[in-house]
C-alpha positions, 0 to 999 in steps of 0.5 A, spaced: 500 500 500 502 507 498 505 510 504 501 516 507 507 521 505 507 519 498 500 520 497 500 527 500 506 528 496 502 526 490 496 530 492 501 536 494 504 536 487 498 536 483 496 541 478 489 543 476 488 548 470 481 552 471 478 555 464 477 562 463 470 562 460 467 558 466 468 565 470 464 568 466 456 567 464 455 561 461 450 555 460 446 552 455 443 553 448 436 554 452 439 560 456 445 563 459 443 566 466 447 572 468 449 573 475 452 579 478 459 580 479 462 576 474 468 578 470 468 584 465 475 582 462 480 577 462 484 581 467 478 580 472 477 573 470 484 572 472 482 575 479 477 570 480 482 564 478 487 567 483 481 566 489 480 559 487 488 558 487 488 561 494 484 557 497 485 550 494 493 551 492 493 546 486 490 551 481 496 555 478 494 556 471 488 559 467 486 556 460 484 562 455 479 562 449 481 566 443 477 570 441 473 570 448 479 572 451 483 577 446 487 583 448 492 587 445 498 585 449 498 578 451 505 579 454 502 584 459 496 579 461 501 574 462 505 579 467 498 580 470 497 573 471 504 572 474 502 578 479 497 574 482 500 567 483 498 564 476 500 562 469 497 562 463 495 555 461 492 552 454 490 557 449 483 554 446 482 556 439 475 558 436 473 556 429 466 554 431 462 561 432 463 565 425 457 564 420 463 562 415 463 556 419 456 553 418 459 548 413 465 547 417 472 550 418 478 547 416 474 541 413 470 546 409 469 545 402 471 552 400 478 553 401 477 561 403 474 559 409 479 553 410 484 559 410 481 563 415 480 558 420 488 556 419 489 563 420 486 563 426 489 557 429 496 560 427 494 566 430 493 562 437 500 559 436 503 566 436 499 568 442 502 562 445 509 565 444 507 571 447 504 568 453 509 562 454 503 557 454 505 550 452 499 547 449 494 549 444 487 546 444 484 544 438 476 542 438 473 542 431 465 542 430 466 540 423 462 535 420 455 534 416 448 533 418 446 529 412 448 523 407 452 526 401 452 533 404 460 532 403 465 527 401 467 524 408 474 522 406 476 529 403 474 532 409 479 528 413 484 530 408 483 537 409 483 536 416 490 533 416 493 538 411 491 544 417 493 540 423 500 539 419 501 546 418 499 548 425 504 542 427 510 545 423 508 552 426 509 549 433 515 551 437 520 546 440 516 546 447 509 547 445 504 541 443 497 541 440 492 537 444 486 534 439 480 534 442 474 529 440 466 529 440 462 524 437 456 529 435 454 536 436 453 540 432 454 535 426 449 530 427 451 525 421 458 525 421 463 529 425 470 530 423 473 528 429 468 524 433 472 519 437 479 518 440 481 513 435 480 519 429 484 523 434 489 518 435 490 517 428 492 524 426 496 525 432 500 519 431 501 521 424 503 528 426 509 526 431 510 527 438 508 534 439 501 532 438 497 529 443 490 527 444 485 530 450 480 527 453 473 531 455 470 526 459 463 529 457 464 527 450 462 520 449 456 516 448 452 513 454 456 507 457 463 508 454 468 506 458 473 512 458 478 509 463 479 504 458 481 510 453 485 513 458 489 507 459 490 505 452 492 513 450 497 513 456 500 506 454 501 509 447 504 515 450 499 520 447 494 522 453 496 530 453 490 532 458 483 532 460 477 536 460 474 534 466 466 535 467 460 531 468 454 528 463 448 525 465 445 525 458 450 528 452 455 534 453 452 537 459 459 540 462 456 539 469 461 540 475 466 534 474 464 528 479 457 530 479 454 525 475 458 519 476 464 520 482 465 512 481 467 513 474 472 519 475 475 515 480 476 509 475 479 514 470 484 517 476 486 510 478 488 508 470 492 515 470 495 513 477 497 506 474 499 509 468 504 514 471 500 519 468 500 524 475 506 528 471 506 535 468 505 531 461 498 530 462 494 536 463 488 536 468 484 542 465 476 543 467 471 545 462 465 546 465 459 551 464 456 554 470 448 556 469 445 556 475 450 555 481 455 561 483 462 561 478 467 561 483 465 556 489 463 551 483 470 551 480 473 550 487 468 544 488 470 541 482 477 542 483 476 538 490 472 533 486 478 531 482 483 531 488 478 526 492 478 522 486 486 522 485 486 521 493 482 515 492 486 512 486 492 513 490 490 509 496 488 503 492 493 497 494 496 495 488 500 489 490 494 486 493 490 488 487 496 485 482 495 478 487 488 478 486 488 479 479 494 474 478 490 469 482 484 470 478 480 472 484 475 476 481 471 478 487 477 480 491 480 484 485 474 488 485 474 489 493 481 492 493 478 497 488 472 498 492 475 499 499 479 505 496 473 508 493 469 507 499 475 511 503 473 517 506 479 521 504 476 528 506 480 528 513 486 526 509 485 532 504 484 537 510 491 535 513 494 536 506 491 543 506 493 545 513 500 542 512 500 547 506 498 553 510 491 553 507 484 552 510 482 545 510 475 547 507 476 551 501 469 552 500 467 555 507 474 559 507 472 562 500 465 564 503 468 567 509 473 571 505 468 577 502 470 576 495 463 574 492 460 580 496 466 585 493 465 583 486 458 584 486 459 591 489 465 593 485 463 590 478 458 595 476 457 597 469 461 595 463 460 588 459 459 582 462 464 576 460 460 570 457 460 566 451 462 570 445 464 576 449 
């Protein structure tokens, strides 16, 4: 069994990236409910992210979304983050909101639209140069709604051409993380619908191309931990977008729908040696009805709890039961770890770091929520498309 000191050391060194867009108004296709005190600029998003890191101690980076977080001076934005104890993390591209992208972006049948989309992706790499970001995260809504609408194979050729151009532009210490999603908004074919498609493209591109697993981007019943184990085995797991789904791409707080699934995923991460900076642990969630900052703090804590339980699995006992063909015994080893209440352990870890053992309660007492409601009056609230 892993020694408590080793478990604590692993939890202390864990880093979970938070998404800038989750601090602004966000929600569903039905309605985005505005809240008081949400940020009006990328700088105010960083101010809020600093509160999450202040109370959890494990959220030092913030992912940006372009053009939602577009500024005139990205080096200055990086300096602003650093002054608040943060760094700018992954740069997320956006080739899905412009009217030109109705039939796709890099896979569009019109070469002019493809050039526009590629230009944006290359612009994102320029931004990475200015911010010092390592990861470029790519998600494409490209696909078709009807049989015969476009040539499926030709669209893969166009995708490969664009990815190759971006790959060649990356610096030595930069990576691209290719995300997949099995449907939505394209309902007949999606050009990057699953991990196999993403993996095939990344494998062809080279070592700087990795797959990112969004935990909400799978069909019901998909064994996500199998995908994680395989990608880790192949050295192609670049990171996660953590969230929860009940029905489709719900983007709920991670661990809300199925905490046991999150534990199973984190066990494969631990088993595969994935608790390293090479695997980016990012949140990607949309808070429609709950307060922004406490929801992000809770998600960070949920990932921590699943990680702690995964670290507590008695891997020697598990291996012995597996080798003996003891099906129930092996399952019991996993269940024993999952059923362990790790909250006291995490409270100890936080106290040893000089943090409050209860981050949510500590944030509630800080007065930050009241302060931003009082101060952030006027201007334009940040939100999807802002």
